[in-house]
C-alpha positions in Angstrom: -0.1 0.0 0.0 1.4 3.3 -1.2 2.0 6.4 1.3 -0.7 9.1 0.6 -0.3 12.3 2.1 -2.9 15.3 2.4 -2.0 19.1 3.7 -3.8 19.9 6.9 -3.5 24.0 8.2 -2.5 24.3 12.0 -3.3 27.5 14.3 0.4 28.4 13.4 0.0 30.3 9.8 3.8 29.3 9.5 3.3 25.7 9.8 1.5 22.9 7.5 0.8 19.6 8.4 1.3 16.9 6.2 -0.5 13.6 7.2 0.1 10.1 6.4 -2.2 7.2 6.0 0.6 5.3 7.6 2.7 5.3 10.7 5.8 7.4 10.3 7.4 6.8 13.2 6.6 5.7 17.1 8.9 8.6 18.5 9.0 12.4 17.6 11.6 14.6 16.2 12.0 18.3 15.8 14.9 19.5 13.3 15.3 23.0 13.2 18.1 23.4 10.8 19.5 21.8 7.6 22.9 21.4 9.6 20.8 19.2 12.4 19.1 16.5 10.5 21.9 13.8 11.5 21.6 12.7 8.3 18.0 11.5 8.3 17.3 11.1 4.5 13.5 12.6 4.3 14.8 15.4 6.1 17.4 16.4 4.0 15.3 16.2 1.3 13.0 18.6 2.8 15.3 21.0 3.9 16.4 21.0 0.1 13.3 23.2 -0.6 14.6 27.0 0.1 11.5 28.1 2.4 12.0 25.4 5.0 12.6 26.9 8.4 12.3 23.7 10.7 10.6 20.0 10.5 8.9 18.0 13.1 7.8 14.4 12.5 5.4 12.6 14.7 3.6 9.5 14.3 1.7 10.0 11.2 2.6 13.3 10.2 5.4 15.8 9.1 5.1 19.6 10.2 6.8 22.0 8.4 7.5 25.7 9.4 8.4 27.8 6.4 10.1 31.3 6.3 7.9 34.3 6.0 8.5 35.5 2.0 6.2 32.9 0.7 2.5 31.3 1.3 1.4 28.2 1.7 -1.1 28.5 -1.2 1.7 28.8 -3.3 3.6 25.5 -2.2 1.4 23.2 -0.2 0.5 21.0 -3.4 4.1 20.7 -4.4 5.1 20.2 -0.6 2.3 17.2 -0.4 3.4 15.9 -3.6 7.1 16.0 -3.0 6.5 14.0 0.3 4.4 11.5 -0.9 6.7 10.6 -4.1 9.5 10.5 -1.5 8.1 8.1 0.9 6.7 6.1 -1.7 10.6 5.4 -3.2 11.9 5.5 0.1 9.9 4.8 3.2 11.2 5.6 6.7 13.2 3.2 8.2 13.1 3.2 12.2 16.6 3.1 12.3 16.9 6.3 10.2 15.0 8.2 12.8 18.2 10.0 15.2 17.3 9.7 18.6 16.2 12.4 20.9 19.1 13.7 23.3 18.0 16.0 26.3 18.5 19.8 25.6 18.1 20.8 29.0 20.6 22.8 31.0 18.8 21.9 34.2 20.5 19.4 36.4 19.5 15.8 35.5 16.9 15.4 38.4 15.1 18.4 37.2 14.6 17.1 33.7 11.5 15.4 33.3 12.2 12.5 30.6 10.2 9.2 30.8 13.2 7.3 29.7 15.4 8.5 32.5 15.0 6.6 36.0 14.4 9.4 38.0 11.7 9.6 41.0 9.1 12.2 40.4 7.1 13.7 43.1 3.3 12.9 43.2 2.5 15.9 41.7 4.9 15.8 39.2 3.4 12.3 37.8 -0.1 13.9 38.3 0.7 16.9 36.0 2.7 14.4 33.3 -0.7 12.2 33.4 -2.8 15.1 32.9 -0.7 16.4 29.9 -0.6 13.1 28.6 -4.5 12.3 28.7 -6.1 15.8 28.2 -3.6 18.0 26.7 -1.4 15.9 24.5 -4.0 14.6 21.9 -5.3 18.1 21.0 -1.5 19.2 20.9 -0.7 16.7 18.5 -4.1 17.5 16.4 -2.6 20.7 15.5 0.7 19.4 14.6 2.4 20.0 17.7 3.9 18.5 21.0 4.1 19.1 24.7 6.1 17.5 27.4 6.7 18.4 30.8 10.1 19.8 31.2 9.5 20.7 35.0 7.8 21.9 37.9 9.3 23.7 40.7 8.0 26.3 43.3 4.5 26.4 41.5 5.7 26.8 38.2 5.1 24.0 35.7 7.5 24.5 32.7 6.8 22.6 29.2 8.2 21.9 26.0 6.8 22.9 23.0 7.7 21.8 19.9 6.5 21.4 15.9 3.8 23.9 15.5 3.4 24.9 18.9 6.7 26.5 18.8 6.5 29.9 17.6 2.7 29.9 17.3 1.1 33.0 18.1 -1.8 31.6 19.9 0.4 29.2 22.2 0.5 31.9 24.9 -3.3 32.2 25.2 -3.3 28.1 25.1 -0.8 28.0 27.7 -2.6 30.6 30.0 -6.0 30.0 29.2 -6.3 26.4 28.3 -3.3 24.5 30.0 -2.8 26.0 33.1 -6.4 26.8 34.2 -6.9 22.8 33.7 -3.8 22.0 35.8 -5.3 24.3 38.6 -8.9 22.8 38.3 -7.3 19.2 38.6 -4.0 19.8 40.3 -5.1 22.7 42.9 -3.4 25.7 44.5 0.0 24.1 44.4 -0.1 25.3 40.4 0.8 28.8 40.0 1.6 29.2 36.5 2.5 27.3 33.2 5.4 28.8 31.4 6.9 27.5 28.2 10.6 26.7 28.2 
C-alpha cells in the first residue's frame, strides 16, 4: 500500500501539517535547521526546499515551518506531492530516525523525561498524566507536541515543539487552557504554566 499524504493547516500560520495514511514513526523528532538533520534522509530532502525553516515528525505526520517570504497557498501542493513521492520511493526506516537527546541545561534530576530512572513527586506524576491524557491529543492534532520539562515552586515548565513552537496562540493556550486545567485538577500548588 502506497503512502498517501494530505495537507492540513494548523493554528500556527507558518506551519502546515502533512498527514500520512501510514505511521511514519513511533517517536517524534524536531529538526530546526538543515545542519541538524543527522543525515536523516527525508529531513535532508525536505530541507533542500529553500523556504523550509524547521521540520517536526510525529507518528503519522510531518509538520513543516516555512519562512515568511512565501505563502502556503503557493507551495502546499508541491510539498505534499514531494513528500508523497519521496516516501513511496524511500519509506522511513526506524533505524534512520535520530534519537532524541535532552536539550535541558537543568540538572538531570530536574529534567522530566520518561526514559530516565528518576523518582518523581506525586504532583509531577499527576501533572504529566494530565498533560498526556487531556492536552497532548489536542496539541498533536494541531501538529505539535507538549512535554513536561519541570515543576518547581509552583511553576510548570513545558517544552513545546512542532507547530506549537512560535505559534501566536500558544501563550493564550498555555494560560487559558493548560494552566486553568492544571489548576482545576491539581489545585493551588500550580501558580503558572510557562514554555521553555
